[in-house]
TORLO-621121 format. One record per residue (C-alpha): residue number from 1; x negated, y, z; residue in three letters. Coordinates in pm, 1 decimal. Example, Ala and Ser with C-alpha at 12.3 -4.5 7.8 and 13.67 -1.06 7.14 Angstrom:
<nodes>
node i 1 px -1230.0 py -450.0 pz 780.0 aa ALA
node i 2 px -1367.0 py -106.0 pz 714.0 aa SER
</nodes>
This chain:
<nodes>
node i 1 px 1270.9 py 537.6 pz 3823.0 aa LYS
node i 2 px 919.7 py 501.7 pz 3675.9 aa ASP
node i 3 px 795.0 py 144.9 pz 3693.2 aa GLU
node i 4 px 422.9 py 176.3 pz 3623.7 aa PHE
node i 5 px 145.3 py 387.6 pz 3474.4 aa VAL
node i 6 px -121.0 py 253.6 pz 3239.2 aa VAL
node i 7 px -462.0 py 422.8 pz 3249.5 aa LEU
node i 8 px -683.2 py 316.6 pz 2961.0 aa ALA
node i 9 px -958.7 py 450.0 pz 2735.6 aa CYS
node i 10 px -982.2 py 492.2 pz 2359.4 aa ASP
node i 11 px -1047.8 py 127.0 pz 2283.7 aa GLY
node i 12 px -691.9 py 47.4 pz 2392.3 aa ILE
node i 13 px -517.4 py 344.9 pz 2236.7 aa TRP
node i 14 px -692.4 py 298.9 pz 1902.5 aa ASP
node i 15 px -484.3 py -14.9 pz 1846.1 aa ARG
node i 16 px -185.3 py 15.1 pz 2081.9 aa LEU
node i 17 px 56.6 py 303.9 pz 2104.2 aa THR
node i 18 px 201.2 py 414.5 pz 2436.9 aa ASN
node i 19 px 523.2 py 229.8 pz 2363.3 aa GLN
node i 20 px 341.5 py -88.1 pz 2254.7 aa ASP
node i 21 px 138.7 py -95.8 pz 2573.4 aa CYS
node i 22 px 441.8 py -26.5 pz 2792.0 aa ALA
node i 23 px 642.0 py -298.9 pz 2616.3 aa ASP
node i 24 px 356.6 py -545.8 pz 2664.5 aa LEU
node i 25 px 327.2 py -478.7 pz 3038.1 aa VAL
node i 26 px 705.1 py -484.1 pz 3089.7 aa ARG
node i 27 px 734.9 py -810.8 pz 2895.8 aa SER
node i 28 px 463.1 py -972.8 pz 3106.8 aa LEU
node i 29 px 627.5 py -864.3 pz 3433.0 aa VAL
node i 30 px 999.2 py -908.3 pz 3364.3 aa HIS
node i 31 px 1019.6 py -1165.9 pz 3084.8 aa ASP
node i 32 px 722.1 py -1389.2 pz 3165.2 aa GLU
node i 33 px 711.0 py -1344.2 pz 3543.4 aa GLY
node i 34 px 349.3 py -1230.5 pz 3573.4 aa GLU
node i 35 px 257.8 py -1088.2 pz 3917.3 aa ALA
node i 36 px -122.2 py -1062.4 pz 3900.7 aa ASP
node i 37 px -212.9 py -702.8 pz 3808.5 aa VAL
node i 38 px -567.6 py -802.7 pz 3716.1 aa GLY
node i 39 px -445.7 py -1059.8 pz 3464.3 aa LEU
node i 40 px -206.4 py -802.0 pz 3317.2 aa ILE
node i 41 px -495.0 py -561.0 pz 3259.5 aa CYS
node i 42 px -702.1 py -840.0 pz 3101.1 aa GLU
node i 43 px -415.5 py -929.1 pz 2869.6 aa GLU
node i 44 px -387.4 py -568.2 pz 2752.1 aa VAL
node i 45 px -759.0 py -572.2 pz 2666.2 aa ILE
node i 46 px -731.9 py -912.5 pz 2496.4 aa ASP
node i 47 px -442.5 py -783.1 pz 2285.1 aa THR
node i 48 px -650.8 py -484.8 pz 2172.1 aa ALA
node i 49 px -937.1 py -721.6 pz 2088.4 aa LEU
node i 50 px -705.5 py -937.2 pz 1877.2 aa GLU
node i 51 px -618.0 py -618.0 pz 1688.3 aa LEU
node i 52 px -989.8 py -561.6 pz 1610.7 aa ASP
node i 53 px -1056.4 py -276.0 pz 1851.0 aa SER
node i 54 px -1428.6 py -194.3 pz 1845.6 aa ARG
node i 55 px -1442.1 py 87.3 pz 2101.6 aa ASP
node i 56 px -1506.1 py 70.1 pz 2474.9 aa ASN
node i 57 px -1208.3 py -70.2 pz 2663.7 aa MET
node i 58 px -1101.5 py -13.2 pz 3022.8 aa THR
node i 59 px -749.8 py -68.6 pz 3156.3 aa CYS
node i 60 px -588.2 py 5.8 pz 3491.9 aa CYS
node i 61 px -215.0 py -46.3 pz 3563.8 aa VAL
node i 62 px -52.8 py 119.1 pz 3866.9 aa VAL
node i 63 px 288.2 py -23.2 pz 3963.9 aa PHE
node i 64 px 558.4 py 169.8 pz 4151.3 aa PHE
node i 65 px 832.2 py 19.7 pz 4371.5 aa PRO
node i 66 px 1088.1 py 53.1 pz 4089.1 aa ALA
node i 67 px 902.4 py -212.9 pz 3890.2 aa SER
node i 68 px 1002.8 py -482.8 pz 4144.6 aa GLU
node i 69 px 667.0 py -656.2 pz 4097.7 aa LEU
node i 70 px 650.3 py -990.6 pz 4273.9 aa LYS
node i 71 px 369.2 py -1085.3 pz 4508.0 aa GLU
node i 72 px 87.8 py -1264.8 pz 4330.2 aa ALA
node i 73 px 8.9 py -1621.7 pz 4433.5 aa ASN
node i 74 px -340.2 py -1719.9 pz 4538.4 aa ASP
node i 75 px -345.0 py -1977.8 pz 4258.1 aa THR
node i 76 px -243.8 py -1847.3 pz 3911.9 aa PRO
node i 77 px 62.1 py -2015.8 pz 3766.8 aa ASP
node i 78 px -18.6 py -2177.0 pz 3433.7 aa SER
node i 79 px 347.4 py -2216.8 pz 3340.1 aa ASP
node i 80 px 417.6 py -1847.8 pz 3290.6 aa CYS
node i 81 px 258.5 py -1511.4 pz 3234.0 aa GLY
node i 82 px -94.6 py -1451.8 pz 3113.2 aa VAL
node i 83 px -224.8 py -1799.8 pz 3192.2 aa MET
node i 84 px 43.0 py -1958.5 pz 2973.9 aa LYS
node i 85 px -57.9 py -1724.7 pz 2690.5 aa ARG
node i 86 px -420.3 py -1828.1 pz 2728.3 aa ARG
node i 87 px -331.0 py -2196.4 pz 2722.4 aa ILE
node i 88 px -130.1 py -2140.7 pz 2404.8 aa ASP
node i 89 px -425.0 py -1961.3 pz 2245.4 aa ARG
node i 90 px -662.0 py -2241.2 pz 2346.3 aa GLU
node i 91 px -434.8 py -2494.9 pz 2180.3 aa ARG
node i 92 px -437.3 py -2285.2 pz 1865.4 aa LEU
node i 93 px -802.7 py -2176.1 pz 1850.0 aa TRP
node i 94 px -987.7 py -2422.1 pz 2074.1 aa GLY
node i 95 px -1110.3 py -2429.0 pz 2433.0 aa ASN
node i 96 px -1421.7 py -2218.2 pz 2368.6 aa GLU
node i 97 px -1241.4 py -1948.8 pz 2169.5 aa SER
node i 98 px -1152.0 py -1621.6 pz 2338.9 aa THR
node i 99 px -1019.5 py -1292.0 pz 2199.4 aa PRO
node i 100 px -1366.7 py -1139.3 pz 2241.6 aa ALA
node i 101 px -1538.6 py -1425.0 pz 2055.1 aa LYS
node i 102 px -1283.1 py -1417.5 pz 1775.8 aa ARG
node i 103 px -1320.0 py -1041.1 pz 1739.8 aa ALA
node i 104 px -1698.5 py -1080.3 pz 1724.2 aa GLN
node i 105 px -1674.4 py -1355.3 pz 1463.4 aa SER
node i 106 px -1449.5 py -1136.6 pz 1246.4 aa ARG
node i 107 px -1695.7 py -849.4 pz 1278.3 aa LEU
node i 108 px -1986.7 py -1077.1 pz 1185.2 aa ASP
node i 109 px -1795.2 py -1199.9 pz 879.8 aa GLU
node i 110 px -1729.4 py -845.5 pz 765.7 aa ARG
node i 111 px -2093.9 py -757.1 pz 815.5 aa ARG
node i 112 px -2198.0 py -1061.6 pz 618.6 aa LYS
node i 113 px -1969.5 py -976.5 pz 328.2 aa ASN
node i 114 px -2031.1 py -600.2 pz 326.6 aa ALA
node i 115 px -2402.7 py -585.0 pz 405.7 aa ASP
node i 116 px -2514.3 py -515.1 pz 51.4 aa LEU
node i 117 px -2815.4 py -305.4 pz 144.0 aa VAL
node i 118 px -2958.4 py -562.9 pz 382.7 aa ARG
node i 119 px -2911.6 py -834.7 pz 122.2 aa SER
node i 120 px -3095.0 py -629.6 pz -140.5 aa LEU
node i 121 px -3386.4 py -553.6 pz 91.2 aa VAL
node i 122 px -3436.0 py -880.1 pz 277.2 aa HIS
node i 123 px -3289.8 py -1145.8 pz 50.9 aa ASP
node i 124 px -3373.6 py -1005.3 pz -292.7 aa GLU
node i 125 px -3690.2 py -811.2 pz -207.7 aa GLY
node i 126 px -3579.5 py -472.8 pz -339.7 aa GLU
node i 127 px -3808.4 py -184.4 pz -234.6 aa ALA
node i 128 px -3688.7 py 103.7 pz -452.4 aa ASP
node i 129 px -3445.7 py 312.7 pz -246.6 aa VAL
node i 130 px -3312.6 py 486.9 pz -554.7 aa GLY
node i 131 px -3219.8 py 158.6 pz -717.8 aa LEU
node i 132 px -3052.8 py 46.3 pz -394.5 aa ILE
node i 133 px -2835.3 py 359.0 pz -393.2 aa CYS
node i 134 px -2749.5 py 305.6 pz -758.9 aa GLU
node i 135 px -2652.9 py -56.6 pz -689.0 aa GLU
node i 136 px -2419.3 py 54.2 pz -408.4 aa VAL
node i 137 px -2246.1 py 292.2 pz -649.5 aa ILE
node i 138 px -2233.3 py 27.1 pz -923.6 aa ASP
node i 139 px -2073.9 py -218.2 pz -679.7 aa THR
node i 140 px -1809.5 py 40.3 pz -590.0 aa ALA
node i 141 px -1746.6 py 95.7 pz -960.9 aa LEU
node i 142 px -1703.0 py -276.5 pz -1016.7 aa GLU
node i 143 px -1441.4 py -263.0 pz -739.8 aa LEU
node i 144 px -1252.0 py 7.9 pz -937.5 aa ASP
node i 145 px -1338.4 py 306.7 pz -722.3 aa SER
node i 146 px -1207.6 py 621.5 pz -894.4 aa ARG
node i 147 px -1319.3 py 886.0 pz -644.2 aa ASP
node i 148 px -1641.0 py 1087.1 pz -631.3 aa ASN
node i 149 px -1936.5 py 874.7 pz -525.4 aa MET
node i 150 px -2263.4 py 977.1 pz -366.3 aa THR
node i 151 px -2496.6 py 742.3 pz -182.9 aa CYS
node i 152 px -2804.7 py 807.8 pz 28.1 aa CYS
node i 153 px -2979.0 py 534.5 pz 227.0 aa VAL
node i 154 px -3224.3 py 629.0 pz 502.4 aa VAL
node i 155 px -3447.3 py 344.5 pz 620.9 aa PHE
node i 156 px -3607.1 py 326.7 pz 963.7 aa PHE
node i 157 px -3929.2 py 136.1 pz 1049.2 aa PRO
node i 158 px -3727.1 py -155.4 pz 1188.9 aa ALA
node i 159 px -3594.7 py -231.8 pz 840.6 aa SER
node i 160 px -3944.4 py -345.2 pz 729.9 aa GLU
node i 161 px -3891.1 py -197.5 pz 385.7 aa LEU
node i 162 px -4174.1 py -277.2 pz 148.7 aa LYS
node i 163 px -4349.7 py -15.5 pz -57.9 aa GLU
node i 164 px -4200.9 py 22.9 pz -402.6 aa ALA
node i 165 px -4423.7 py -76.3 pz -692.2 aa ASN
node i 166 px -4506.1 py 171.4 pz -962.3 aa ALA
node i 167 px -4389.9 py -82.8 pz -1219.3 aa THR
node i 168 px -4032.7 py -208.5 pz -1165.1 aa PRO
node i 169 px -3999.7 py -577.0 pz -1090.7 aa ASN
node i 170 px -3745.6 py -738.0 pz -1321.5 aa PHE
node i 171 px -3763.9 py -1072.2 pz -1143.7 aa GLY
node i 172 px -3579.8 py -964.8 pz -828.3 aa SER
node i 173 px -3367.7 py -694.7 pz -674.4 aa GLY
node i 174 px -3144.0 py -450.5 pz -855.7 aa VAL
node i 175 px -3310.2 py -485.6 pz -1197.0 aa LEU
node i 176 px -3261.8 py -861.0 pz -1187.2 aa TYR
node i 177 px -2893.1 py -803.4 pz -1111.0 aa ARG
node i 178 px -2867.4 py -567.8 pz -1406.6 aa ARG
node i 179 px -3025.1 py -824.1 pz -1638.1 aa ILE
node i 180 px -2769.1 py -1080.5 pz -1524.2 aa ASP
node i 181 px -2488.8 py -834.7 pz -1590.2 aa ARG
node i 182 px -2627.4 py -758.0 pz -1937.0 aa GLU
node i 183 px -2635.4 py -1128.5 pz -2019.2 aa ARG
node i 184 px -2275.3 py -1156.2 pz -1909.0 aa LEU
node i 185 px -2127.2 py -833.6 pz -2048.6 aa TRP
node i 186 px -2371.6 py -723.2 pz -2317.9 aa GLY
node i 187 px -2650.2 py -466.2 pz -2342.1 aa HIS
node i 188 px -2421.2 py -169.0 pz -2398.3 aa ASP
node i 189 px -2201.8 py -250.2 pz -2099.6 aa SER
node i 190 px -2257.2 py -78.0 pz -1764.7 aa THR
node i 191 px -2046.0 py -75.0 pz -1446.9 aa PRO
node i 192 px -1936.7 py 279.2 pz -1528.0 aa ALA
node i 193 px -1831.9 py 186.0 pz -1883.4 aa LYS
node i 194 px -1649.0 py -124.3 pz -1765.0 aa ARG
node i 195 px -1469.7 py 75.0 pz -1497.8 aa ALA
node i 196 px -1374.8 py 338.2 pz -1756.0 aa GLN
node i 197 px -1248.2 py 73.7 pz -1998.6 aa SER
node i 198 px -1035.2 py -83.9 pz -1725.2 aa ARG
node i 199 px -902.6 py 258.8 pz -1636.0 aa PHE
node i 200 px -823.9 py 337.2 pz -2001.6 aa ASP
node i 201 px -647.8 py 3.6 pz -2039.4 aa GLU
node i 202 px -431.5 py 71.2 pz -1735.6 aa ARG
node i 203 px -356.4 py 421.8 pz -1863.6 aa ARG
node i 204 px -256.7 py 279.3 pz -2204.2 aa LYS
node i 205 px -23.8 py 29.1 pz -2040.9 aa LYS
node i 206 px 130.1 py 303.2 pz -1827.5 aa ASN
node i 207 px 191.3 py 518.0 pz -2136.0 aa ARG
node i 208 px 352.0 py 228.1 pz -2318.5 aa GLU
node i 209 px 572.5 py 158.2 pz -2018.3 aa THR
node i 210 px 676.2 py 524.0 pz -1995.2 aa ILE
node i 211 px 750.8 py 539.1 pz -2368.0 aa ALA
node i 212 px 958.8 py 221.8 pz -2346.0 aa LEU
node i 213 px 1155.6 py 358.9 pz -2052.9 aa GLN
node i 214 px 1216.2 py 686.4 pz -2235.3 aa GLN
node i 215 px 1340.2 py 505.8 pz -2545.6 aa SER
node i 216 px 1575.6 py 294.1 pz -2334.1 aa LYS
node i 217 px 1702.7 py 607.6 pz -2160.7 aa THR
node i 218 px 1764.0 py 791.1 pz -2488.7 aa SER
node i 219 px 1946.5 py 489.3 pz -2635.5 aa LYS
node i 220 px 2167.5 py 457.9 pz -2329.9 aa SER
node i 221 px 2247.6 py 829.9 pz -2341.0 aa GLN
node i 222 px 2340.3 py 808.2 pz -2709.6 aa ALA
node i 223 px 2557.9 py 504.2 pz -2640.4 aa ARG
node i 224 px 2737.6 py 690.0 pz -2360.3 aa ARG
node i 225 px 2798.1 py 988.0 pz -2587.3 aa GLN
node i 226 px 2951.2 py 763.5 pz -2851.9 aa ARG
node i 227 px 3175.1 py 593.7 pz -2598.7 aa GLN
node i 228 px 3280.4 py 913.8 pz -2425.7 aa GLN
node i 229 px 3575.1 py 1012.9 pz -2663.9 aa PRO
node i 230 px 3748.6 py 680.3 pz -2604.2 aa GLN
node i 231 px 3779.7 py 748.9 pz -2234.0 aa HIS
node i 232 px 3844.7 py 1121.8 pz -2265.4 aa GLY
node i 233 px 4102.5 py 1332.6 pz -2442.0 aa LYS
node i 234 px 4251.3 py 1223.1 pz -2772.5 aa LYS
node i 235 px 4133.2 py 1396.6 pz -3085.0 aa HIS
node i 236 px 4375.3 py 1613.9 pz -3276.7 aa LYS
node i 237 px 4446.7 py 1513.3 pz -3633.2 aa ALA
node i 238 px 4225.1 py 1702.2 pz -3872.8 aa PRO
node i 239 px 4408.2 py 1996.8 pz -4024.0 aa SER
node i 240 px 4440.7 py 2016.1 pz -4401.2 aa SER
node i 241 px 4289.5 py 2302.1 pz -4595.5 aa PRO
node i 242 px 4482.3 py 2632.5 pz -4568.3 aa PRO
node i 243 px 4591.9 py 2645.9 pz -4936.0 aa GLU
node i 244 px 4739.4 py 2297.4 pz -4936.0 aa ILE
node i 245 px 4924.8 py 2359.5 pz -4612.4 aa SER
node i 246 px 5081.3 py 2680.4 pz -4745.2 aa ARG
node i 247 px 5198.7 py 2506.8 pz -5061.4 aa ASN
node i 248 px 5351.5 py 2225.0 pz -4863.7 aa ASN
node i 249 px 5532.8 py 2469.8 pz -4638.8 aa SER
node i 250 px 5672.5 py 2655.8 pz -4939.4 aa ARG
node i 251 px 5805.5 py 2342.0 pz -5100.3 aa THR
node i 252 px 5963.5 py 2227.3 pz -4775.9 aa ARG
node i 253 px 6130.1 py 2566.0 pz -4721.6 aa SER
node i 254 px 6260.3 py 2585.6 pz -5077.9 aa SER
node i 255 px 6406.6 py 2238.1 pz -5061.3 aa LYS
node i 256 px 6577.9 py 2311.6 pz -4733.2 aa SER
node i 257 px 6727.8 py 2641.9 pz -4855.7 aa LEU
node i 258 px 6875.3 py 2517.3 pz -5180.1 aa ARG
node i 259 px 7163.1 py 2314.5 pz -5028.4 aa PRO
node i 260 px 7261.2 py 2607.6 pz -4810.3 aa GLN
node i 261 px 7283.2 py 2843.6 pz -5105.0 aa VAL
node i 262 px 7487.3 py 2596.9 pz -5311.0 aa SER
node i 263 px 7730.9 py 2541.1 pz -5028.6 aa SER
node i 264 px 7770.3 py 2915.4 pz -4976.7 aa PHE
node i 265 px 7852.5 py 2964.5 pz -5342.6 aa ASP
node i 266 px 8112.2 py 2691.7 pz -5327.9 aa ALA
node i 267 px 8292.5 py 2842.9 pz -5036.6 aa THR
node i 268 px 8287.4 py 3187.5 pz -5192.7 aa SER
node i 269 px 8444.1 py 3057.4 pz -5509.4 aa LYS
node i 270 px 8715.0 py 2886.6 pz -5309.3 aa GLN
</nodes>
């Protein structure tokens, strides 16, 4: 009853689960009518590339008779299967765009945006490794990092790192960045202080929100307690003080006994 087996390395399984890969192969064979096993393997790799897989990728699909795989034509059919997918991608991304090229362009963009150390060394002329490490930590602080932070940068000869001057250069590098930040935020402001102030502000807002919710909850509970007797049992009438009740009972009993006594006397006389 097994239809096929997919043999692949980590680059595939880092982005596709077993079920995802099986669904992809089954969809290509049964839903899209693909019969070329080589194209199926290429499509699995292209799918992993579109999902930003950066590991080595190798894929091999072995089909069993239960899969009912059709015989592949000598000329690939562009109206179905993998070739149709590629044509659709070319219409969307362009003729020269492939999953591998798009994955590489995304990686280059991330490197360009995240390569802080290279920018400090080559673009801004920073040579002090300690200041570079401090700038990495300051950048993480500006991005609201709240975890422990330690940074160590080891440079190799290929980096062409210049020798640090004994006197810091305020016209470039990390110190120039700090001067710009001081002009913007003030002399007493540092990335750590700004991060702490943002954290304190968020904590203050959270406390105010919690206090507001608690007050609303207490008010609603008090309102429910006030409304509870109306829906529950009826209250008994408040009893009068014991002395007053005894006096009232005596007067009622005396009034009720007097007619009986008078009537008894009348009958006795008769």
